[in-house]
TIKEMI-462307 format. One record per atom (N, C-alpha, C): residue number from 1; chain; x, y, z. Coordinates in Angstrom, 3 decimals. Layout:
<atoms>
   nr  kette         x         y         z
  NUM      A         X         Y         Z
...
</atoms>
This chain:
<atoms>
   nr  kette         x         y         z
    1      A     8.148   -11.002     7.059
    1      A     7.484    -9.589     6.990
    1      A     6.753    -9.368     8.314
    2      A     6.001   -10.285     8.890
    2      A     5.352   -10.331    10.028
    2      A     6.359    -9.771    11.178
    3      A     7.519   -10.236    11.434
    3      A     8.374   -10.019    12.327
    3      A     9.166    -8.516    12.342
    4      A     9.123    -8.099    10.948
    4      A     9.488    -6.734    10.780
    4      A     8.199    -5.622    10.995
    5      A     7.369    -6.078    11.002
    5      A     6.085    -5.333    11.164
    5      A     5.791    -4.941    12.748
    6      A     6.177    -6.096    13.229
    6      A     5.801    -6.169    14.672
    6      A     6.896    -5.594    15.246
    7      A     8.206    -5.431    14.917
    7      A     9.310    -4.615    15.477
    7      A     9.314    -3.137    15.190
    8      A     8.892    -2.759    14.103
    8      A     8.368    -1.653    13.514
    8      A     7.286    -0.758    14.402
    9      A     6.308    -1.651    14.490
    9      A     4.896    -1.094    15.172
    9      A     5.356    -0.555    16.513
   10      A     6.325    -1.935    17.321
   10      A     6.484    -1.459    18.482
   10      A     7.509    -0.022    19.010
   11      A     8.525    -0.201    17.721
   11      A     9.449     1.000    18.004
   11      A     8.626     2.461    17.702
   12      A     8.005     2.401    16.318
   12      A     7.038     3.698    16.145
   12      A     6.502     3.958    17.216
   13      A     5.545     3.366    17.836
   13      A     4.684     3.577    18.963
   13      A     5.510     4.042    20.433
   14      A     6.765     3.476    20.514
   14      A     7.645     3.705    21.276
   14      A     7.829     5.228    21.319
   15      A     8.557     5.639    19.953
   15      A     9.027     6.879    19.722
   15      A     8.208     7.810    19.936
   16      A     6.802     7.681    19.293
   16      A     5.801     8.640    19.800
   16      A     5.257     8.699    21.143
   17      A     5.469     7.820    21.934
   17      A     4.813     7.517    23.282
   17      A     3.381     7.296    23.177
   18      A     3.152     6.584    22.368
   18      A     1.376     6.187    22.135
   18      A     1.317     4.840    22.757
   19      A    -0.039     4.975    23.560
   19      A    -0.382     3.600    23.969
   19      A    -1.109     2.911    22.966
   20      A    -1.462     1.685    23.309
   20      A    -2.104     0.906    22.033
   20      A    -3.367     1.485    22.007
   21      A    -4.022     2.113    22.922
   21      A    -5.629     2.816    22.549
   21      A    -5.169     4.004    21.903
   22      A    -4.511     4.794    22.202
   22      A    -3.915     5.937    21.347
   22      A    -3.804     5.619    19.703
   23      A    -3.009     4.558    19.382
   23      A    -2.805     3.908    18.149
   23      A    -3.924     3.396    17.484
   24      A    -4.722     2.653    18.359
   24      A    -5.974     2.084    17.851
   24      A    -7.070     3.263    17.370
   25      A    -7.034     4.684    18.268
   25      A    -7.719     5.768    17.825
   25      A    -7.227     6.178    16.437
   26      A    -6.244     6.589    16.441
   26      A    -5.560     7.152    15.263
   26      A    -5.604     6.343    13.982
   27      A    -5.505     4.905    14.223
   27      A    -5.499     4.425    12.925
   27      A    -6.941     3.772    12.441
   28      A    -7.559     3.386    13.477
   28      A    -9.159     2.873    13.045
   28      A    -8.758     1.086    13.155
   29      A    -7.682     0.714    13.714
   29      A    -7.502    -0.784    13.936
   29      A    -7.571    -0.987    15.068
   30      A    -8.095    -2.119    15.634
   30      A    -8.702    -2.576    16.858
   30      A    -7.464    -2.717    17.781
   31      A    -7.764    -2.566    18.985
   31      A    -6.380    -2.620    19.904
   31      A    -6.196    -4.192    19.983
   32      A    -7.040    -5.233    19.824
   32      A    -6.601    -6.557    19.733
   32      A    -5.829    -7.000    18.497
   33      A    -6.034    -6.382    17.211
   33      A    -5.237    -6.492    16.176
   33      A    -3.767    -5.869    16.372
   34      A    -3.773    -4.869    17.258
   34      A    -2.490    -4.463    17.234
   34      A    -1.761    -4.899    18.063
   35      A    -2.674    -5.538    19.350
   35      A    -1.857    -6.750    20.098
   35      A    -1.271    -7.807    19.604
   36      A    -1.777    -8.223    18.597
   36      A    -1.439    -9.531    17.910
   36      A    -0.472    -9.278    17.070
   37      A    -0.512    -7.982    16.166
   37      A     0.621    -7.707    15.161
   37      A     1.863    -7.258    16.114
   38      A     1.920    -6.714    17.238
   38      A     3.048    -6.458    17.836
   38      A     3.613    -7.563    18.655
   39      A     2.734    -8.937    18.442
   39      A     3.330    -9.925    18.931
   39      A     3.818   -11.054    17.892
   40      A     3.977   -10.422    16.710
   40      A     4.031   -11.395    15.774
   40      A     3.117   -12.383    15.666
   41      A     1.821   -12.025    15.766
   41      A     0.828   -13.466    15.564
   41      A    -0.234   -12.848    14.718
   42      A    -0.075   -11.842    13.662
   42      A    -0.995   -11.440    13.025
   42      A    -0.252   -11.252    11.488
   43      A    -1.393   -11.536    10.739
   43      A    -1.206   -11.407     9.347
   43      A    -2.030   -10.224     8.712
   44      A    -1.960    -8.986     8.853
   44      A    -2.262    -7.834     8.440
   44      A    -2.685    -7.642     7.142
   45      A    -4.046    -7.171     6.718
   45      A    -4.270    -7.006     5.018
   45      A    -3.554    -5.611     4.874
   46      A    -3.626    -5.438     3.516
   46      A    -2.927    -4.282     3.092
   46      A    -3.857    -2.815     3.501
   47      A    -5.043    -3.078     3.674
   47      A    -5.985    -1.904     4.500
   47      A    -5.215    -1.692     5.896
   48      A    -5.110    -2.894     6.512
   48      A    -4.565    -2.501     8.016
   48      A    -3.311    -1.968     7.951
   49      A    -2.241    -2.238     7.173
   49      A    -1.020    -1.597     6.985
   49      A    -0.990    -0.290     6.482
   50      A    -2.090     0.014     5.592
   50      A    -2.044     1.275     5.118
   50      A    -2.640     2.266     6.347
   51      A    -3.866     1.794     6.926
   51      A    -4.152     2.689     8.161
   51      A    -3.094     2.790     9.343
   52      A    -2.200     1.912     9.379
   52      A    -1.216     2.004    10.641
   52      A    -0.212     3.037    10.051
   53      A     0.320     2.655     8.492
   53      A     1.359     3.988     7.890
   53      A     0.857     5.161     7.921
   54      A    -0.523     5.165     7.545
   54      A    -1.245     6.794     7.779
   54      A    -1.025     7.461     8.858
   55      A    -1.403     6.397     9.955
   55      A    -1.332     6.828    11.516
   55      A    -0.013     7.658    12.023
   56      A     1.044     6.829    11.654
   56      A     2.358     7.163    11.950
   56      A     2.822     8.131    10.957
   57      A     2.276     8.524     9.704
   57      A     2.863     9.255     8.643
   57      A     4.120     8.668     8.177
   58      A     3.746     7.368     8.058
   58      A     5.191     6.665     7.393
   58      A     4.859     5.931     6.148
   59      A     5.858     5.591     5.287
   59      A     5.651     4.964     4.061
   59      A     5.358     3.524     4.409
   60      A     4.582     2.950     3.565
   60      A     4.281     1.248     4.200
   60      A     5.943     0.664     4.001
   61      A     6.702     0.969     3.017
   61      A     8.079     0.233     3.288
   61      A     8.706     0.408     4.411
   62      A     8.480     1.734     4.998
   62      A     9.323     1.864     6.566
   62      A     8.376     1.142     7.582
   63      A     7.118     0.601     7.198
   63      A     6.617    -0.108     8.231
   63      A     6.906    -2.079     7.897
   64      A     7.242    -2.275     6.807
   64      A     7.502    -3.619     6.855
   64      A     8.900    -4.167     6.450
   65      A     9.664    -3.257     6.284
   65      A    11.106    -3.129     6.184
   65      A    11.961    -3.609     7.645
   66      A    12.453    -4.862     7.339
   66      A    13.397    -5.571     8.383
   66      A    14.666    -4.439     8.877
   67      A    15.358    -4.012     7.728
   67      A    16.563    -3.053     8.082
   67      A    16.446    -1.939     7.459
   68      A    16.967    -0.834     7.865
   68      A    17.138     0.466     7.245
   68      A    17.869     0.527     5.891
   69      A    17.511     0.860     4.698
   69      A    18.042     0.688     3.754
   69      A    19.106     1.794     3.357
   70      A    20.076     1.358     2.694
   70      A    21.357     2.417     2.405
   70      A    20.538     3.727     1.471
   71      A    21.686     4.776     1.199
   71      A    20.963     5.756     0.663
   71      A    20.433     5.198    -0.904
   72      A    21.594     4.904    -1.267
   72      A    21.360     4.422    -2.718
   72      A    20.820     2.983    -2.681
   73      A    19.633     2.650    -3.120
   73      A    19.093     1.082    -3.156
   73      A    18.426     0.738    -4.218
   74      A    18.614    -0.716    -4.679
   74      A    17.712    -1.164    -5.805
   74      A    16.735    -2.212    -5.074
   75      A    15.918    -2.528    -5.909
   75      A    14.774    -3.701    -5.399
   75      A    14.191    -4.559    -6.691
   76      A    14.706    -5.664    -6.537
   76      A    14.266    -6.525    -7.813
   76      A    12.695    -6.728    -7.575
   77      A    11.696    -6.373    -8.527
   77      A    10.621    -6.422    -8.307
   77      A     9.998    -7.941    -8.098
   78      A    10.448    -8.880    -8.446
   78      A    10.096   -10.195    -8.084
   78      A    10.468   -10.680    -6.628
   79      A    11.278    -9.789    -5.866
   79      A    11.295   -10.238    -4.572
   79      A    10.804    -9.124    -3.546
   80      A     9.983    -8.253    -4.080
   80      A     9.307    -7.316    -3.856
   80      A     7.904    -8.100    -2.797
   81      A     7.803    -7.559    -1.281
   81      A     6.649    -8.228    -0.600
   81      A     5.497    -7.717    -1.437
   82      A     4.502    -9.074    -1.707
   82      A     3.044    -9.123    -2.186
   82      A     2.513    -8.783    -0.841
   83      A     1.602    -7.627    -0.933
   83      A     1.086    -7.117     0.383
   83      A    -0.424    -7.353    -0.138
   84      A    -1.007    -7.519    -1.385
   84      A    -2.201    -7.910    -1.780
   84      A    -2.095    -9.074    -2.668
   85      A    -3.169    -9.860    -2.714
   85      A    -3.216   -11.050    -3.466
   85      A    -4.610   -11.280    -4.098
   86      A    -4.813   -11.220    -5.146
   86      A    -6.483   -11.270    -5.890
   86      A    -6.503   -12.723    -5.755
   87      A    -7.864   -12.845    -6.190
   87      A    -8.353   -14.159    -5.839
   87      A    -7.947   -15.273    -7.302
   88      A    -7.626   -14.540    -8.192
   88      A    -7.134   -15.289    -9.466
   88      A    -5.806   -15.250    -9.854
   89      A    -4.899   -15.012    -8.558
   89      A    -3.615   -15.067    -8.539
   89      A    -2.891   -13.679    -9.060
   90      A    -3.988   -12.841    -8.966
   90      A    -2.882   -11.355    -9.015
   90      A    -2.169   -10.978    -7.828
   91      A    -1.587    -9.950    -8.102
   91      A    -0.895    -9.445    -6.399
   91      A    -0.586    -7.770    -6.794
   92      A    -0.295    -7.493    -5.687
   92      A     0.405    -6.006    -5.578
   92      A     1.607    -5.916    -4.675
   93      A     2.759    -5.408    -5.292
   93      A     4.070    -5.791    -4.580
   93      A     4.335    -4.022    -4.271
   94      A     4.710    -3.954    -2.904
   94      A     5.272    -2.734    -2.676
   94      A     6.761    -3.005    -3.119
   95      A     7.388    -2.454    -4.175
   95      A     8.662    -2.574    -4.673
   95      A     9.886    -1.932    -3.811
   96      A     9.667    -0.557    -3.382
   96      A    10.319     0.178    -2.787
   96      A     9.596     1.632    -2.589
   97      A    10.311     2.260    -1.600
   97      A     9.698     3.865    -1.334
   97      A    10.920     4.699    -0.987
   98      A    10.522     5.849    -1.122
   98      A    11.549     6.849    -0.511
   98      A    11.481     7.117     1.150
   99      A    12.459     8.013     1.749
   99      A    12.119     8.219     2.952
   99      A    11.240     9.351     3.188
  100      A    10.829     9.438     4.251
  100      A    10.002    10.628     4.855
  100      A    11.122    11.829     4.642
  101      A    10.703    13.083     4.660
  101      A     8.791    13.630     4.891
  101      A     7.851    13.330     4.207
  102      A     8.234    13.130     2.966
  102      A     7.253    13.224     1.966
  102      A     7.548    11.866     0.960
  103      A     6.863    10.595     1.589
  103      A     7.602     9.230     0.743
  103      A     6.854     9.125    -0.313
  104      A     7.693     8.521    -1.253
  104      A     6.955     8.120    -2.583
  104      A     6.837     6.300    -2.841
  105      A     5.767     6.013    -2.676
  105      A     5.881     4.499    -2.954
  105      A     6.022     3.912    -4.565
  106      A     6.672     2.749    -4.682
  106      A     6.701     2.340    -6.329
  106      A     6.199     1.054    -5.803
  107      A     5.127     0.756    -6.678
  107      A     4.140    -0.543    -6.765
  107      A     4.284    -1.190    -8.203
  108      A     4.070    -2.454    -8.161
  108      A     3.999    -3.474    -9.274
  108      A     2.677    -4.224    -8.957
  109      A     1.801    -3.907    -9.846
  109      A     0.449    -4.871   -10.059
  109      A     0.150    -5.823   -10.633
  110      A    -0.417    -6.818   -10.691
  110      A    -0.828    -7.427   -11.768
  110      A    -2.197    -7.990   -11.526
  111      A    -3.066    -7.514   -12.108
  111      A    -4.552    -7.610   -11.796
  111      A    -4.682    -8.909   -13.076
  112      A    -5.505    -9.852   -12.633
  112      A    -5.914   -11.254   -13.463
  112      A    -7.449   -10.444   -13.926
  113      A    -7.654   -10.988   -15.273
  113      A    -8.852   -10.834   -15.432
  113      A   -10.054   -10.939   -14.683
  114      A   -11.043    -9.886   -14.326
  114      A   -12.088    -9.901   -13.266
  114      A   -11.658    -9.779   -12.119
  115      A   -10.611    -9.377   -11.485
  115      A    -9.718    -9.034   -10.298
  115      A    -9.881    -7.593   -10.394
  116      A   -10.066    -6.800    -8.827
  116      A   -10.386    -5.724    -8.530
  116      A    -9.642    -5.729    -7.219
  117      A    -9.140    -4.456    -7.081
  117      A    -8.733    -3.984    -5.934
  117      A    -9.332    -2.452    -5.299
  118      A   -10.035    -2.665    -4.317
  118      A   -11.077    -1.913    -3.639
  118      A   -10.041    -1.252    -2.407
  119      A    -9.805     0.204    -2.298
  119      A    -8.873     0.625    -1.604
  119      A    -9.546     1.601    -0.633
  120      A    -9.288     1.671     0.660
  120      A   -10.179     2.577     1.535
  120      A    -9.576     3.976     1.077
  121      A    -9.833     5.088     1.579
  121      A    -9.143     6.320     1.579
  121      A    -7.929     6.366     2.482
  122      A    -6.898     6.787     1.896
  122      A    -5.577     7.233     2.622
  122      A    -5.459     8.528     3.306
  123      A    -4.506     8.551     3.803
  123      A    -4.185     9.979     4.449
  123      A    -4.507    11.409     3.706
  124      A    -4.926    12.106     3.973
  124      A    -5.473    13.380     3.221
  124      A    -4.165    13.707     2.491
  125      A    -4.376    14.280     1.062
  125      A    -3.226    14.648     0.677
  125      A    -2.435    13.722    -0.296
  126      A    -2.642    12.264     0.055
  126      A    -2.370    11.410    -0.531
  126      A    -2.833    11.157    -2.303
  127      A    -1.789    11.109    -3.065
  127      A    -2.074    10.992    -4.602
  127      A    -1.646     9.787    -4.905
  128      A    -2.202     9.141    -6.196
  128      A    -1.766     7.880    -6.729
  128      A    -1.501     8.088    -8.419
  129      A    -0.720     7.390    -8.943
  129      A    -0.546     7.303   -10.405
  129      A    -0.138     6.136   -10.784
  130      A    -0.878     5.850   -12.009
  130      A    -0.590     4.541   -12.631
  130      A    -0.287     4.432   -14.263
  131      A     0.573     3.563   -14.347
  131      A     0.954     3.469   -16.006
  131      A     0.650     2.118   -16.078
  132      A    -0.125     1.595   -17.146
  132      A    -0.580     0.133   -17.576
  132      A     0.611    -0.374   -18.834
  133      A     1.018    -1.204   -18.418
  133      A     2.419    -1.601   -18.859
  133      A     1.831    -2.984   -19.980
  134      A     0.889    -3.762   -19.660
  134      A     0.077    -4.770   -20.246
  134      A    -1.138    -4.950   -19.995
  135      A    -2.084    -4.803   -21.021
  135      A    -3.435    -5.079   -20.756
  135      A    -4.207    -3.687   -20.847
  136      A    -5.064    -3.554   -19.686
  136      A    -5.726    -2.226   -19.604
  136      A    -6.585    -2.424   -18.149
  137      A    -6.499    -1.263   -17.356
  137      A    -7.270    -1.441   -15.971
  137      A    -8.117    -0.162   -16.034
  138      A    -9.115    -0.374   -15.316
  138      A   -10.529     0.255   -15.018
  138      A   -10.053     1.148   -13.733
  139      A    -9.908     2.408   -13.495
  139      A    -9.788     3.192   -12.320
  139      A   -11.272     3.948   -12.252
  140      A   -11.818     3.799   -11.065
  140      A   -12.581     4.495   -10.426
  140      A   -12.351     5.319    -8.903
  141      A   -12.614     6.528    -9.195
  141      A   -12.296     7.458    -8.017
  141      A   -13.074     8.830    -8.135
  142      A   -13.330     9.136    -6.903
  142      A   -14.361    10.401    -6.628
  142      A   -15.665    10.349    -7.443
  143      A   -16.303     9.133    -8.024
  143      A   -17.205     9.288    -8.708
  143      A   -17.245     9.133   -10.276
  144      A   -15.782     9.063   -10.393
  144      A   -15.674     8.964   -11.916
  144      A   -15.053     7.560   -12.338
  145      A   -14.954     7.189   -13.667
  145      A   -14.520     6.030   -14.160
  145      A   -13.752     6.117   -15.299
  146      A   -12.301     5.743   -15.694
  146      A   -11.595     5.589   -16.637
  146      A   -11.148     4.451   -17.133
  147      A   -10.822     4.047   -18.194
  147      A    -9.824     3.165   -18.875
  147      A    -8.871     3.264   -19.162
  148      A    -7.754     2.644   -18.721
  148      A    -6.496     3.040   -18.914
  148      A    -5.783     2.127   -19.541
  149      A    -5.867     1.882   -21.335
  149      A    -5.092     0.967   -21.890
  149      A    -3.550     1.055   -21.671
  150      A    -3.017    -0.069   -22.142
  150      A    -1.334    -0.161   -22.351
  150      A    -0.904     1.030   -22.933
  151      A     0.208     1.433   -22.319
  151      A     0.927     2.447   -22.726
  151      A     0.317     4.049   -22.434
  152      A    -0.824     3.687   -21.556
  152      A    -1.155     5.295   -20.826
  152      A    -0.976     5.262   -19.524
  153      A    -1.318     6.504   -18.833
  153      A    -1.297     6.649   -17.501
  153      A    -2.342     7.366   -16.864
  154      A    -2.888     7.316   -15.826
  154      A    -3.907     8.216   -14.876
  154      A    -3.144     8.677   -13.426
  155      A    -4.174     9.434   -13.086
  155      A    -3.582     9.936   -11.792
  155      A    -5.035    10.388   -11.041
  156      A    -5.083     9.997    -9.569
  156      A    -6.288    10.289    -8.750
  156      A    -5.711    10.592    -7.511
  157      A    -7.127    11.397    -6.503
  157      A    -6.742    11.525    -5.165
  157      A    -6.767    10.225    -4.529
  158      A    -5.734     9.949    -3.808
  158      A    -5.661     8.423    -3.015
  158      A    -6.334     8.863    -1.410
  159      A    -6.796     9.840    -1.361
  159      A    -7.633    10.166    -0.042
  159      A    -8.977    10.011    -0.297
  160      A    -9.454     9.541    -1.118
  160      A   -10.826     9.097    -1.272
  160      A   -10.839     7.653    -1.641
  161      A   -11.916     6.854    -1.235
  161      A   -12.089     5.320    -1.770
  161      A   -11.986     5.270    -3.184
  162      A   -11.148     4.351    -3.646
  162      A   -11.163     4.077    -5.294
  162      A   -10.870     2.641    -5.498
  163      A   -10.913     2.423    -6.913
  163      A   -10.809     0.958    -7.131
  163      A    -9.941     0.998    -8.279
  164      A    -9.218    -0.103    -8.443
  164      A    -8.597    -0.352    -9.802
  164      A    -8.952    -1.756   -10.135
  165      A    -9.124    -1.887   -11.481
  165      A    -9.577    -3.312   -11.747
  165      A    -9.456    -3.692   -13.154
  166      A    -9.504    -4.990   -13.471
  166      A    -9.392    -5.513   -14.825
  166      A   -10.480    -6.195   -15.300
  167      A   -11.281    -5.640   -16.391
  167      A   -12.399    -5.889   -16.842
  167      A   -12.220    -6.599   -17.968
  168      A   -10.823    -6.839   -18.398
  168      A   -10.509    -7.421   -19.779
  168      A   -10.181    -8.764   -19.591
  169      A    -9.839    -9.414   -21.138
  169      A    -9.709   -10.962   -21.003
  169      A    -8.375   -11.289   -20.757
  170      A    -7.521   -10.430   -20.537
  170      A    -5.834   -10.666   -20.573
  170      A    -5.448    -9.975   -19.045
  171      A    -4.382   -10.417   -18.554
  171      A    -3.845    -9.959   -17.365
  171      A    -3.582    -8.555   -17.591
  172      A    -3.508    -7.591   -16.776
  172      A    -3.104    -6.213   -16.520
  172      A    -1.910    -5.915   -15.797
  173      A    -0.856    -5.740   -16.276
  173      A     0.441    -5.250   -15.253
  173      A     0.436    -3.672   -15.137
  174      A     0.613    -3.212   -14.055
  174      A     0.429    -1.713   -13.811
  174      A     1.862    -1.396   -12.915
  175      A     2.338    -0.074   -13.142
  175      A     3.395     0.507   -12.477
  175      A     2.747     1.480   -11.581
  176      A     2.606     1.421   -10.306
  176      A     1.943     2.876    -9.624
  176      A     3.117     3.314    -8.777
  177      A     2.574     4.929    -8.683
  177      A     3.277     5.648    -7.698
  177      A     2.372     6.307    -6.827
  178      A     2.420     6.002    -5.433
  178      A     1.757     6.684    -4.253
  178      A     2.478     7.699    -3.605
  179      A     2.244     9.056    -3.725
  179      A     2.800    10.034    -3.121
  179      A     2.084    10.246    -1.622
  180      A     2.672    10.118    -0.404
  180      A     2.079    10.247     0.435
  180      A     2.710    11.692     1.553
  181      A     1.704    12.177     1.921
  181      A     2.127    13.690     2.466
  181      A     3.032    13.731     3.939
  182      A     3.727    14.493     4.038
  182      A     4.611    14.276     5.141
  182      A     3.789    14.872     6.201
</atoms>
């Protein structure tokens, strides 16, 4: 994945004729981190990847994919890239996304008991929705909090800081959709 991120960053920056300084300014990612990522010497966090995708107005999949996918494509969840790892073994896997101009990302999340994913605000207009498949999740967004049990769903603005976590005693499995404005 790091090779794909390096190549895609270089290509996206070249297409826009942006300097490293311009990308650093637009993304909030330091120039030193960008240099390391483009040289395939970095291991970016999910927040860093989100900032870069937002700066380029592309989906995370477009940033991490090594090859341009065919028009119709499937994706085994077990083979999806885990872009977040929880301290107790949980993960967030970006399964696939649709193409721009308005990409939709499909995620599979496993939150072990006590794990939380704190997310920075994404690009303006981003929305997130989750459906709980097993266990239950607590969602906090824009000063509100709700518990989402198995078989229920919730949505919130992804362009504000938010948290999803597992306060229960059993693992929580979530299917998430993120819509990214063009």
